[in-house]
C-alpha positions in Angstrom: -27.6 33.1 -25.5 -29.0 30.8 -22.8 -28.3 27.9 -24.9 -24.7 29.0 -25.6 -24.1 29.4 -21.6 -25.8 25.9 -21.0 -23.6 24.2 -23.6 -20.3 25.8 -22.2 -21.3 24.6 -18.7 -21.9 21.2 -19.9 -18.7 21.0 -21.7 -16.8 22.4 -18.6 -18.4 19.6 -16.5 -17.4 17.1 -19.1 -14.0 18.1 -18.5 -14.0 18.3 -14.7 -15.6 14.8 -14.0 -13.1 12.7 -15.9 -10.4 14.5 -14.1 -12.1 14.0 -10.7 -12.5 10.3 -11.5 -8.8 10.0 -12.4 -7.7 11.7 -9.2 -9.9 9.3 -7.2 -8.4 6.2 -9.2 -4.9 7.6 -8.5 -5.7 8.1 -4.8 -7.2 4.6 -4.4 -4.3 2.9 -6.2 -1.6 4.6 -4.1 -3.6 4.0 -0.8 -3.9 0.2 -1.9 -0.5 -0.1 -2.6 0.6 1.4 0.7 -1.8 -1.1 2.5 -0.2 -3.9 0.6 3.3 -3.0 1.3 2.5 -2.4 5.1 1.1 -5.8 5.4 4.2 -7.4 4.0 6.5 -5.1 6.0 4.7 -5.7 9.2 6.0 -9.2 9.3 8.9 -9.2 11.8 11.4 -10.7 9.5 10.7 -8.1 6.9 10.9 -4.8 9.2 14.6 -4.9 9.3 15.0 -5.3 5.6 12.4 -2.4 5.1 13.9 -0.1 7.5 17.4 -0.6 5.7 15.8 -0.1 2.4 14.2 3.2 3.6 17.5 4.3 4.9 19.3 3.4 1.8 16.6 5.2 -0.5 16.3 8.4 1.7 19.8 8.7 3.5 18.0 8.6 6.8 19.9 6.4 9.4 18.3 3.1 10.1 18.0 4.0 13.8 16.1 7.1 12.9 13.7 5.1 10.8 13.3 2.7 13.6 12.4 5.5 16.0 9.9 7.1 13.5 8.3 3.6 13.4 8.1 3.4 17.2 6.5 6.9 17.3 4.1 6.1 14.5 3.5 2.4 14.3 0.2 2.5 12.5 1.9 4.3 9.4 3.6 1.3 8.4 6.8 0.8 6.2 5.4 2.2 3.0 4.2 5.3 5.0 7.6 5.7 6.6 9.2 5.5 3.1 6.7 8.1 1.6 7.2 10.5 4.7 11.1 10.3 4.2 10.9 10.8 0.4 8.5 13.8 1.1 11.0 15.2 3.5 13.9 14.8 1.0 12.0 16.5 -1.7 10.7 19.4 0.5 13.2 19.9 3.1 10.6 19.5 5.7 10.7 16.9 8.6 9.3 13.5 8.0 7.4 14.1 11.4 5.2 16.8 9.7 4.0 14.3 7.0 3.7 11.4 9.5 1.5 13.6 11.7 -0.7 14.6 8.8 -1.1 11.0 7.8 -2.1 10.0 11.3 -4.5 12.9 11.6 -6.5 11.0 8.7 -5.0 12.8 5.5 -4.3 10.6 2.6 -0.8 10.3 1.1 -1.7 11.6 -2.4 -3.2 15.0 -1.3 0.0 15.3 1.0 2.2 14.9 -2.0 0.5 17.0 -4.3 0.5 19.9 -1.9 4.1 19.7 -1.5 4.8 19.2 -5.2 6.0 15.7 -5.2 4.8 13.4 -8.1 3.1 10.1 -7.6 5.8 8.7 -10.1 8.5 9.6 -7.7 6.7 7.9 -4.8 6.0 4.7 -6.9 9.6 4.6 -8.0 10.7 4.3 -4.4 7.8 2.2 -3.3 8.8 -0.1 -6.1 12.2 -0.6 -4.7 10.9 -1.1 -1.4 8.4 -3.7 -2.6 11.5 -5.5 -4.3 13.3 -5.5 -1.1 10.6 -7.0 1.1 9.1 -9.5 -1.3 12.1 -11.8 -0.6 
């Protein structure tokens, strides 16, 4: 009986650890992508293009996106895109998500807690990347 319990626990751990590794990889990929897009979008000549793309993708007026950036300059353009996509999907305010990010929370857990897929975020980030890559 002990052997059966031990075997069952080992099998369960075998299923949990790969899932945890996949989540970490997905988290790292999203965070790295956000950093890369933020670096490109931080260039003065790219900011207006990025703000316009965020506006087009989310329906948020460019001036509102600009004000979000002024209130949360460390979030970057990719973060602004994610916050506004999350807001569209959840009917919450972008400010809620921007504040969570500034408090140290990562984008992937925020998205998952709000039932927004990484695929949806990546789709929008793809369009942002195309717009600011020149």
